[in-house]
C-alpha positions, -999 to 999 in steps of 0.1 A, spaced: 1 0 0 15 32 -12 5 70 -7 12 98 -29 46 113 -24 52 149 -19 68 172 -46 69 143 -69 43 145 -101 13 125 -96 2 105 -129 -36 97 -133 -37 66 -154 -72 61 -170 -83 26 -178 -118 17 -193 -129 -19 -182 -154 -42 -203 -151 -78 -202 -113 -82 -200 -109 -109 -174 -83 -125 -193 -60 -92 -193 -70 -69 -166 -46 -84 -139 -16 -82 -161 -26 -47 -172 -27 -35 -137 5 -53 -128 23 -35 -155 13 -3 -139 24 -14 -104 57 -23 -120 64 12 -129 96 28 -117 78 59 -111 56 50 -83 34 81 -77 3 73 -96 -33 68 -94 -51 44 -116 -88 51 -123 -105 18 -135 -138 24 -150 -160 -6 -151 -184 -1 -180 -209 -27 -168 -188 -58 -174 -205 -93 -174 -177 -113 -167 -152 -115 -139 -133 -82 -149 -148 -63 -120 -140 -87 -92 -105 -91 -103 -98 -55 -104 -112 -48 -71 -93 -75 -55 -62 -60 -66 -75 -26 -54 -80 -38 -20 -43 -45 -18 -31 -11 -35 -49 21 -26 -35 35 -58 -60 16 -78 -93 31 -78 -124 13 -92 -155 31 -105 -186 15 -119 -210 31 -144 -246 27 -139 -252 17 -176 -229 5 -205 -216 38 -222 -185 30 -242 -148 36 -237 -149 72 -245 -174 79 -217 -156 58 -193 -123 77 -202 -146 109 -195 -155 99 -162 -121 90 -153 -106 122 -165 -134 143 -144 -123 123 -111 -85 125 -118 -63 143 -93 -31 140 -112 -6 166 -125 -3 144 -157 -30 122 -174 -22 91 -194 -43 61 -208 -40 23 -208 -67 1 -221 -75 -31 -200 -59 -54 -226 -27 -34 -231 7 -33 -213 33 -9 -205 71 -11 -199 81 -6 -163 102 26 -174 74 42 -192 63 68 -169 97 75 -155 112 82 -190 81 102 -201 82 125 -173 120 129 -174 115 140 -212 87 165 -206 102 181 -174 135 186 -191 120 202 -223 92 218 -207 66 197 -228 30 195 -221 22 164 -243 43 134 -250 39 99 -266 63 70 -272 68 42 -298 51 7 -292 49 -27 -302 21 -51 -313 14 -83 -293 -11 -110 -298 -38 -122 -275 -13 -146 -255 11 -116 -253 36 -126 -279 54 -100 -303 39 -98 -337 70 -84 -353 55 -48 -358 64 -18 -340 50 17 -343 78 46 -339 68 77 -326 78 111 -343 104 130 -324 82 161 -327 46 162 -336 30 194 -345 -8 203 -347 -7 202 -383 9 168 -388 -17 153 -360 -45 171 -382 -37 150 -413 -33 117 -392 -34 103 -358 1 95 -348 -5 92 -310 -9 55 -298 -35 62 -271 -18 37 -247 15 59 -250 1 95 -248 5 115 -216 -5 153 -211 1 177 -184 -32 185 -169 -18 208 -146 -8 231 -174 -34 227 -203 -64 214 -182 -85 183 -185 -95 173 -220 -129 155 -224 -133 135 -254 -160 145 -277 -194 127 -281 -184 110 -314 -187 75 -321 -152 68 -333 -118 88 -334 -123 102 -300 -86 96 -290 -78 113 -321 -96 143 -311 -82 144 -276 -45 144 -287 -51 172 -314 -68 192 -288 -39 188 -264 -13 195 -288 -36 227 -297 -39 237 -262 -2 233 -253 8 257 -282 39 236 -290 46 203 -306 41 169 -286 76 153 -282 79 114 -291 103 89 -274 114 65 -302 119 37 -275 89 11 -273 75 15 -240 41 2 -244 25 -30 -257 -8 -29 -281 -27 -61 -280 -40 -70 -313 -73 -94 -313 -83 -117 -339 -117 -101 -343 -100 -67 -352 -74 -81 -375 -95 -73 -407 -107 -36 -406 -136 -24 -427 -122 2 -451 -155 16 -457 -158 26 -420 -124 39 -420 -135 64 -447 -169 71 -430 -155 79 -396 -125 99 -407 -148 119 -429 -171 123 -399 -141 137 -379 -135 164 -400 -172 173 -408 -187 170 -374 -159 172 -349 -138 200 -365 -170 214 -382 -156 217 -417 -178 221 -449 -185 189 -469 -159 200 -496 -133 210 -470 -138 178 -451 -134 157 -485 -100 176 -490 -85 168 -456 -99 132 -461 -78 126 -492 -50 142 -473 -56 118 -447 -52 88 -469 -22 101 -486 -5 105 -452 -18 71 -442 -6 50 -470 24 69 -482 39 89 -452 30 72 -421 43 36 -433 78 50 -428 71 51 -392 62 13 -392 87 -11 -386 88 -50 -388 109 -67 -361 119 -101 -349 85 -119 -336 
């Protein structure tokens, strides 16, 4: 059982939880293993129907830094993250889904970078793992500097790697849109910080790929990205179509240079 440490930044870690009984313990333990120990983890149970809640609560009983909140009705990951954001008390806010993992030095290295360079937003490279936790031979590299304009053209921030300084730019609430809420959050964070996000090229997080998500619907990719520009950013139909074309150029011809194959 650990208490907050004075004069050391408190990081609020936000974890939406829905039917992740196979992974939640490993996820929570990857946070407990952090070399930066001054954190709180807000686990928002979105009406799970499996044993997820009980597992999270058992661990929370042994570590008061873990706080479990249960929603009264199933609301989705974005609303779960927003609820946790409202309750967060940390100087910094970071995100980790209930099936993903962090490297033990993730928080320490990000905080050091942000403090040394007076950055308000940062993120890291990360690797893909399968349902069993084995490497899939693919890593997503972080750009050293990510401007608002670059993030506007494509979402370069892996949500499980991002962190922003709430004490400086305030808390950011995800918009009420069905998809691309994390893109909106990081775009807004960079805008509010008025300077680029800084990226760490080291792989400090592990993104779990599920078989059910392996084949993405290309039509949905077009639809939701168009809606992001038109409904969230409020652009006209023509302007949204223009930025959608720019998005796909970035996605297929530029972003691929930041994806690397590794030994699985």
